[in-house]
C-alpha positions as CSV (number, residue, x, y, z in Angstrom):
1,M,-2.2,50.2,7.8
2,Q,-1.4,46.5,8.2
3,E,-0.6,44.5,5.1
4,K,-2.8,41.4,4.7
5,V,-0.9,38.2,4.6
6,K,-2.1,36.0,1.7
7,V,-2.6,32.4,3.0
8,K,-2.1,29.8,0.4
9,K,-5.1,27.5,0.2
10,R,-4.4,23.8,0.8
11,D,-5.4,21.5,-2.0
12,T,-8.1,19.0,-1.1
13,F,-9.9,16.1,-2.6
14,S,-13.0,17.3,-4.4
15,S,-15.2,14.4,-3.5
16,R,-15.6,11.5,-1.1
17,L,-15.3,9.0,-3.9
18,G,-12.1,10.5,-5.1
19,F,-10.6,10.3,-1.5
20,I,-11.8,6.7,-1.1
21,L,-10.4,5.6,-4.4
22,A,-7.1,7.4,-3.7
23,C,-6.9,5.5,-0.3
24,I,-7.8,2.2,-2.0
25,G,-5.1,2.9,-4.6
26,S,-2.5,3.5,-1.8
27,A,-3.5,0.2,-0.1
28,V,-3.9,-2.0,-3.2
29,G,-0.4,-3.0,-4.3
30,M,2.1,-5.9,-4.4
31,G,1.0,-7.2,-1.0
32,N,-2.4,-7.9,-2.4
33,I,-1.3,-9.3,-5.7
34,W,1.5,-11.7,-4.9
35,M,1.8,-11.9,-1.1
36,F,-1.8,-12.6,-0.2
37,P,-2.3,-15.6,-2.5
38,Y,0.8,-17.5,-1.4
39,R,0.4,-16.6,2.3
40,A,-3.2,-17.9,2.2
41,G,-1.9,-21.1,0.7
42,Q,0.9,-21.6,3.2
43,Y,-1.3,-21.0,6.2
44,G,-4.5,-23.0,5.7
45,G,-6.2,-21.7,2.6
46,G,-9.7,-20.7,3.7
47,A,-8.6,-21.0,7.4
48,F,-6.2,-18.1,6.8
49,L,-9.1,-15.9,5.7
50,V,-10.8,-16.1,9.1
51,P,-8.1,-14.3,11.1
52,Y,-7.3,-12.1,8.1
53,F,-10.9,-10.8,7.9
54,I,-11.1,-10.3,11.6
55,F,-7.9,-8.1,11.6
56,V,-8.9,-6.2,8.5
57,V,-12.2,-5.2,10.1
58,F,-10.6,-4.2,13.4
59,L,-7.7,-2.3,11.9
60,G,-10.1,-0.6,9.5
61,F,-12.2,0.9,12.3
62,T,-9.2,1.9,14.5
63,G,-6.0,2.3,12.4
64,V,-7.2,3.5,9.0
65,A,-10.0,5.7,10.4
66,G,-7.5,7.0,13.1
67,E,-4.8,8.0,10.6
68,M,-7.4,9.7,8.3
69,A,-8.8,11.7,11.2
70,F,-5.4,12.6,12.6
71,G,-4.3,14.0,9.3
72,R,-7.6,15.9,8.8
73,A,-7.5,17.3,12.4
74,M,-4.0,18.7,12.0
75,G,-4.4,19.7,8.4
76,T,-0.9,18.4,7.5
77,G,1.2,15.3,7.0
78,P,3.1,13.4,9.8
79,L,5.8,16.0,10.2
80,G,3.4,18.8,11.0
81,A,0.8,16.5,12.7
82,F,3.3,15.1,15.2
83,K,4.5,18.6,15.9
84,K,1.0,19.9,16.6
85,A,0.2,16.9,18.7
86,S,3.2,17.4,21.0
87,E,2.4,21.1,21.2
88,R,-0.9,20.2,22.8
89,R,1.2,18.8,25.6
90,G,3.5,21.9,25.7
91,G,6.3,20.1,23.9
92,K,8.3,20.8,20.7
93,W,9.6,17.3,20.1
94,G,6.8,16.0,17.8
95,E,8.4,17.2,14.6
96,F,11.6,15.3,15.2
97,I,9.6,12.1,15.7
98,G,7.5,12.9,12.7
99,I,10.6,12.5,10.5
100,I,10.5,8.7,11.0
101,P,7.3,8.0,9.0
102,V,8.4,10.5,6.3
103,I,11.7,8.6,5.9
104,G,9.9,5.3,6.0
105,S,7.5,6.4,3.2
106,L,10.3,7.8,1.1
107,G,12.5,4.7,1.7
108,I,9.9,2.1,0.7
109,A,8.9,4.3,-2.3
110,I,12.5,4.3,-3.6
111,G,12.6,0.5,-3.4
112,Y,9.1,0.1,-4.8
113,S,10.0,2.3,-7.8
114,V,12.6,-0.3,-8.8
115,V,9.9,-2.9,-8.9
116,V,7.7,-0.6,-10.9
117,G,10.5,-0.6,-13.5
118,W,10.4,-4.4,-13.6
119,I,6.6,-4.3,-14.1
120,I,6.9,-1.8,-17.0
121,K,9.6,-4.0,-18.6
122,F,7.4,-7.1,-18.4
123,L,4.5,-5.1,-19.7
124,F,6.4,-4.1,-22.8
125,G,7.9,-7.6,-23.0
126,S,4.3,-9.0,-23.1
127,L,3.4,-6.5,-25.9
128,T,6.5,-7.3,-28.1
129,G,6.7,-11.0,-27.2
130,S,10.3,-10.7,-25.8
131,A,9.1,-11.9,-22.4
132,F,8.0,-15.2,-24.1
133,S,11.1,-15.8,-26.2
134,G,13.2,-17.5,-23.5
135,D,13.4,-18.9,-20.0
136,S,11.4,-16.8,-17.5
137,V,14.1,-17.1,-14.8
138,E,16.8,-15.9,-17.2
139,Y,14.6,-13.0,-18.4
140,F,14.0,-11.8,-14.8
141,V,17.6,-12.3,-13.7
142,E,18.9,-10.2,-16.6
143,L,16.4,-7.5,-15.7
144,S,17.0,-7.4,-11.9
145,E,20.8,-7.7,-11.8
146,N,23.7,-5.6,-13.0
147,F,21.5,-2.4,-13.4
148,G,19.4,-4.1,-16.1
149,S,16.3,-2.0,-15.4
150,V,17.7,1.5,-14.9
151,G,15.9,2.9,-18.0
152,W,12.5,1.3,-17.1
153,H,12.9,2.4,-13.5
154,I,13.5,6.0,-14.4
155,L,10.6,5.9,-16.9
156,G,8.3,4.7,-14.2
157,L,9.4,7.5,-11.8
158,I,9.0,10.2,-14.5
159,M,5.4,8.9,-15.2
160,V,4.5,9.0,-11.5
161,F,6.0,12.4,-10.8
162,I,4.3,14.0,-13.9
163,M,1.0,12.8,-12.4
164,M,1.9,14.1,-8.9
165,V,2.9,17.6,-10.2
166,M,-0.7,18.0,-11.3
167,G,-1.7,18.3,-7.6
168,V,-4.2,16.5,-5.3
169,S,-7.6,17.0,-6.9
170,K,-6.4,17.4,-10.5
171,G,-3.7,14.8,-10.3
172,I,-3.9,12.1,-7.6
173,E,-7.6,12.1,-7.4
174,R,-8.3,12.0,-11.2
175,I,-5.7,9.3,-11.8
176,N,-7.1,7.1,-9.1
177,K,-10.6,7.5,-10.4
178,V,-9.4,6.0,-13.7
179,L,-6.8,3.5,-12.6
180,M,-8.6,1.8,-9.6
181,P,-11.8,0.9,-11.5
182,A,-9.6,-0.2,-14.4
183,F,-7.5,-2.4,-12.1
184,F,-10.6,-4.2,-10.8
185,F,-12.1,-4.5,-14.3
186,L,-9.0,-6.1,-15.8
187,F,-8.5,-8.5,-12.9
188,I,-12.2,-9.6,-13.2
189,I,-11.5,-10.4,-16.9
190,L,-8.4,-12.4,-15.9
191,A,-10.4,-14.2,-13.1
192,I,-13.0,-15.3,-15.7
193,R,-10.4,-16.5,-18.1
194,V,-8.6,-18.5,-15.4
195,F,-11.9,-20.0,-14.3
196,M,-12.1,-21.6,-17.8
197,L,-8.7,-23.3,-17.6
198,D,-8.6,-27.1,-17.1
199,G,-7.4,-28.0,-13.7
200,S,-8.1,-24.6,-12.2
201,A,-10.6,-26.2,-9.7
202,R,-7.7,-27.5,-7.6
203,G,-6.6,-23.9,-7.1
204,Y,-10.0,-22.9,-5.8
205,E,-10.0,-25.8,-3.4
206,Y,-6.5,-24.9,-2.3
207,L,-7.5,-21.3,-1.6
208,F,-10.9,-21.8,-0.1
209,N,-11.0,-25.3,1.4
210,P,-10.2,-24.6,5.0
211,D,-7.6,-26.6,6.9
212,W,-9.1,-25.7,10.3
213,E,-6.2,-27.4,12.2
214,L,-4.0,-24.6,11.0
215,L,-6.0,-22.2,13.1
216,K,-4.3,-23.8,16.1
217,N,-1.0,-22.7,14.6
218,P,0.1,-19.3,16.0
219,D,1.9,-18.6,12.7
220,T,-1.4,-18.5,10.9
221,W,-2.6,-15.7,13.2
222,V,0.7,-13.9,13.1
223,Y,1.0,-13.8,9.4
224,A,-2.7,-13.0,8.9
225,L,-2.2,-10.0,11.2
226,G,0.9,-8.9,9.3
227,Q,-0.9,-9.3,6.0
228,A,-3.9,-7.2,7.2
229,F,-1.7,-4.5,8.7
230,F,0.5,-3.9,5.7
231,S,-2.2,-4.4,3.2
232,L,-4.2,-1.5,4.7
233,S,-1.2,0.7,4.3
234,L,-0.8,1.5,8.0
235,A,2.5,3.4,8.3
236,G,1.7,6.7,10.0
237,S,2.4,8.5,6.7
238,G,0.4,8.3,3.4
239,T,-3.0,7.8,5.0
240,I,-2.3,10.8,7.3
241,V,-1.3,12.9,4.3
242,Y,-4.4,11.9,2.4
243,G,-6.5,12.6,5.5
244,S,-5.1,16.1,5.6
245,Y,-6.6,16.7,2.2
246,L,-10.1,15.5,3.4
247,K,-12.9,17.9,4.0
248,K,-14.3,18.3,7.6
249,D,-17.8,17.0,6.7
250,E,-16.7,13.6,5.6
251,D,-17.3,10.5,7.7
252,V,-13.9,8.9,8.2
253,I,-15.3,5.6,9.6
254,N,-17.4,5.0,6.5
255,C,-14.4,6.0,4.3
256,A,-12.2,3.5,6.3
257,K,-14.8,0.7,5.9
258,N,-14.8,1.2,2.1
259,V,-11.0,1.2,1.9
260,A,-10.9,-2.0,4.0
261,F,-13.6,-3.7,1.9
262,F,-12.2,-2.9,-1.5
263,D,-8.6,-3.6,-0.4
264,T,-9.7,-7.1,0.7
265,C,-11.6,-7.6,-2.5
266,A,-8.4,-6.8,-4.4
267,A,-6.5,-9.4,-2.4
268,V,-9.1,-12.1,-2.9
269,L,-9.5,-11.3,-6.6
270,A,-5.7,-11.6,-7.0
271,G,-5.9,-15.0,-5.3
272,L,-8.7,-16.0,-7.7
273,V,-6.5,-15.2,-10.7
274,I,-3.1,-16.4,-9.5
275,I,-3.7,-19.5,-7.5
276,P,-6.0,-21.4,-9.9
277,A,-3.8,-20.4,-12.9
278,V,-0.7,-21.7,-11.2
279,F,-2.5,-25.0,-10.3
280,A,-3.8,-25.4,-13.8
281,F,-0.3,-25.7,-15.1
282,G,1.2,-27.7,-12.2
283,L,3.4,-24.9,-10.8
284,D,4.2,-23.9,-7.2
285,P,1.6,-21.5,-5.7
286,A,3.8,-20.8,-2.7
287,A,6.7,-19.6,-4.8
288,G,6.9,-16.3,-2.8
289,P,8.5,-13.2,-4.4
290,P,9.2,-15.1,-7.7
291,L,5.5,-15.7,-8.1
292,M,4.9,-12.3,-9.9
293,F,7.9,-12.2,-12.2
294,I,8.8,-15.9,-12.8
295,T,5.9,-18.2,-12.1
296,M,3.1,-16.1,-13.7
297,P,5.0,-15.4,-16.9
298,S,5.6,-19.2,-17.1
299,V,1.8,-19.7,-16.7
300,F,1.1,-17.2,-19.5
301,K,3.5,-19.0,-21.8
302,L,1.4,-22.2,-21.5
303,M,-2.0,-20.5,-21.6
304,P,-3.9,-20.0,-24.9
305,M,-3.6,-16.4,-25.9
306,G,-1.2,-16.1,-23.1
307,Q,0.7,-13.1,-24.5
308,L,-2.6,-11.0,-24.5
309,F,-3.5,-12.0,-21.0
310,S,0.1,-11.4,-19.8
311,F,-0.3,-7.8,-21.2
312,V,-3.6,-7.4,-19.4
313,F,-2.1,-8.8,-16.1
314,F,0.9,-6.5,-16.0
315,T,-1.2,-3.5,-17.1
316,A,-3.5,-4.1,-14.1
317,V,-0.4,-4.7,-11.8
318,L,1.1,-1.4,-13.1
319,F,-2.1,0.5,-12.2
320,A,-2.0,-0.8,-8.7
321,A,1.7,-0.1,-8.3
322,V,1.5,3.5,-9.7
323,T,-1.4,4.4,-7.3
324,S,0.5,3.0,-4.3
325,L,3.7,4.8,-5.4
326,M,1.9,8.2,-5.7
327,N,0.8,7.8,-2.1
328,L,4.2,6.8,-0.8
329,F,6.0,9.8,-2.5
330,E,3.2,12.2,-1.5
331,T,4.4,12.1,2.2
332,P,7.9,13.5,1.6
333,V,6.5,15.9,-1.1
334,E,4.0,17.3,1.3
335,A,6.6,17.5,4.1
336,L,8.8,19.7,1.9
337,Q,5.9,21.9,0.9
338,E,4.7,22.5,4.5
339,K,8.1,22.7,6.3
340,F,9.9,24.9,3.8
341,G,7.1,26.6,1.9
342,L,8.3,25.1,-1.4
343,S,6.1,24.9,-4.5
344,R,4.7,21.5,-5.4
345,L,6.8,21.4,-8.5
346,V,10.1,22.1,-6.7
347,S,9.2,19.5,-3.9
348,V,8.4,16.8,-6.5
349,V,11.7,17.5,-8.3
350,I,13.7,17.3,-5.1
351,V,12.1,14.0,-4.1
352,G,12.5,12.8,-7.7
353,I,16.2,13.4,-7.7
354,I,16.7,11.6,-4.4
355,A,14.6,8.7,-5.7
356,I,16.6,8.3,-8.9
357,V,20.0,8.6,-7.3
358,V,19.3,6.2,-4.4
359,G,17.1,3.9,-6.5
360,V,19.8,3.4,-9.1
361,F,22.3,2.8,-6.4
362,I,20.3,-0.1,-4.9
363,E,19.4,-1.8,-8.2
364,S,22.5,-4.1,-8.3
365,G,22.0,-7.7,-7.2
366,D,19.9,-8.3,-4.1
367,A,20.4,-4.7,-2.8
368,V,16.8,-3.7,-3.5
369,G,15.4,-6.6,-1.5
370,S,17.7,-5.9,1.5
371,W,16.7,-2.2,1.3
372,M,13.0,-2.9,1.3
373,D,13.3,-5.5,4.0
374,A,15.1,-3.0,6.3
375,V,12.6,-0.2,5.7
376,S,9.5,-2.4,6.0
377,I,10.7,-4.2,9.1
378,Y,12.2,-1.4,11.2
379,I,10.7,1.9,10.0
380,I,7.2,1.4,8.5
381,P,5.6,-0.3,11.5
382,L,7.4,2.1,13.9
383,G,5.7,5.0,12.0
384,A,2.3,3.4,12.4
385,L,3.0,2.8,16.2
386,L,4.1,6.4,16.7
387,A,1.1,7.8,14.8
388,G,-1.3,5.7,17.0
389,I,0.4,6.9,20.2
390,M,0.4,10.6,19.1
391,F,-3.3,10.6,18.1
392,Y,-4.8,8.4,20.7
393,W,-2.6,9.3,23.7
394,V,-0.6,12.5,23.2
395,C,-3.4,14.6,21.8
396,G,-5.3,14.2,25.0
397,K,-8.5,12.7,26.4
398,G,-11.5,12.8,24.1
399,Y,-9.6,14.4,21.2
400,A,-9.5,11.3,19.0
401,R,-13.2,10.6,19.5
402,E,-14.1,14.2,18.7
403,Q,-12.1,14.2,15.4
404,V,-13.3,10.7,14.3
405,Q,-16.9,11.8,15.1
406,L,-16.6,14.9,13.0
407,G,-18.8,14.6,9.9
408,R,-20.5,11.4,11.2
409,D,-24.2,11.4,12.1
410,K,-24.3,8.2,14.1
411,K,-22.6,8.6,17.5
412,I,-19.5,6.4,18.0
413,G,-20.0,3.7,20.7
414,K,-18.2,3.2,23.9
415,W,-16.0,0.6,22.2
416,F,-13.9,3.3,20.6
417,E,-11.5,4.3,23.4
418,P,-10.6,0.7,24.5
419,A,-10.4,-0.5,20.9
420,S,-8.2,2.4,19.8
421,K,-6.1,3.5,22.7
422,Y,-5.3,0.0,24.1
423,L,-6.0,-2.7,21.5
424,F,-4.9,-0.9,18.3
425,V,-1.8,0.6,19.9
426,G,-1.0,-2.7,21.6
427,I,-1.5,-4.7,18.4
428,T,0.7,-2.2,16.5
429,L,3.4,-2.7,19.1
430,I,3.1,-6.5,18.8
431,V,3.3,-6.2,15.0
432,Y,6.5,-4.2,15.3
433,I,8.1,-6.7,17.7
434,L,7.0,-9.7,15.7
435,N,8.2,-8.1,12.5
436,I,11.7,-7.8,13.9
437,I,11.6,-11.3,15.4
438,F,10.3,-12.9,12.2
439,K,12.2,-10.5,9.9
440,G,9.1,-9.4,8.2
441,I,5.5,-10.7,8.7
442,G,3.8,-8.3,6.3
């Protein structure tokens, strides 16, 4: 008599809404909150939005939907998905290549977790008033250099990993159902408050008054492409993992459209808060990375009830950061579970130890910036490129169409193959090359 093998059931999202909010949570992050506003200002204001919207729509239909469908089809993250894709061609090399997006996701998560520590520190500083007691530059420098944020960094990691241990449906899904609506609600409150500031009108003009001449500048299109690409969290990792938890009867194209729409709304909403506020107090809207931790605190110091609105701002930013961080860490956690059969708790603990050890090591000086630049320039876009090649080319003719069509009533048009196999993969290759040339376009 043969003994029955007990197959462990894979955790899944319990609803389409939960899946969409989780994907929105993974996409909405620092790129939306500080990068989009100053990039829009640098490259033509409203004119920048034209290529940005074009690329978001295109990448949503091909890249986001493709990564979701790839993960769902293979029922696993990039490590297993790449392996199964290569096996369809009689090869066993896919798993080796699948390590690249897993490393990329873990690498960027480690650097991102340091930034989350800074956010938590500013949140508590807003609550206690310590963030308003001195110079904003000195406050941030003290925090970001000489291991000044180790405690806050570890606190952020503990908070994220506790949520992740709870699982997909009971942890990631439930957390995103609360944090994502809360993020939008809080930013809408901030946008209304900023609208009431004297001088804010110049910020709206700066953001939405198109300088059409800048559409002739290739840089406008290059950086709009990079912003759209990275804002949608295309990396061949997290979206594939979340897709592997998606039920077969869900329409991935509709899911991708919702993710692209709300991700764009988050970026525009951040612009409506930050740019007019910065203009209202005569500060630099194109300050770049310091915009979040130096310029905005300076704004809140000058704003009536600024301490309260600073607390609201950094609370909303923390919500966005935590949901993104959960997605980034989920890739290596899932890989350990699937490859070695480890429990979720053990997998989270292993990833947590690695994150703390490496994260603390890169906290000194500019190391965290160099670390994140290296990962985001050389590994993240490569992961997205490899995922596109594996799904649209290696899996075989008609396979991608079949998997994207699954759960969708309306038949996908003839545009799908040329848009996905050639345009998307080609554009992803261009992004990777441009990212190296420009040392980061996203």
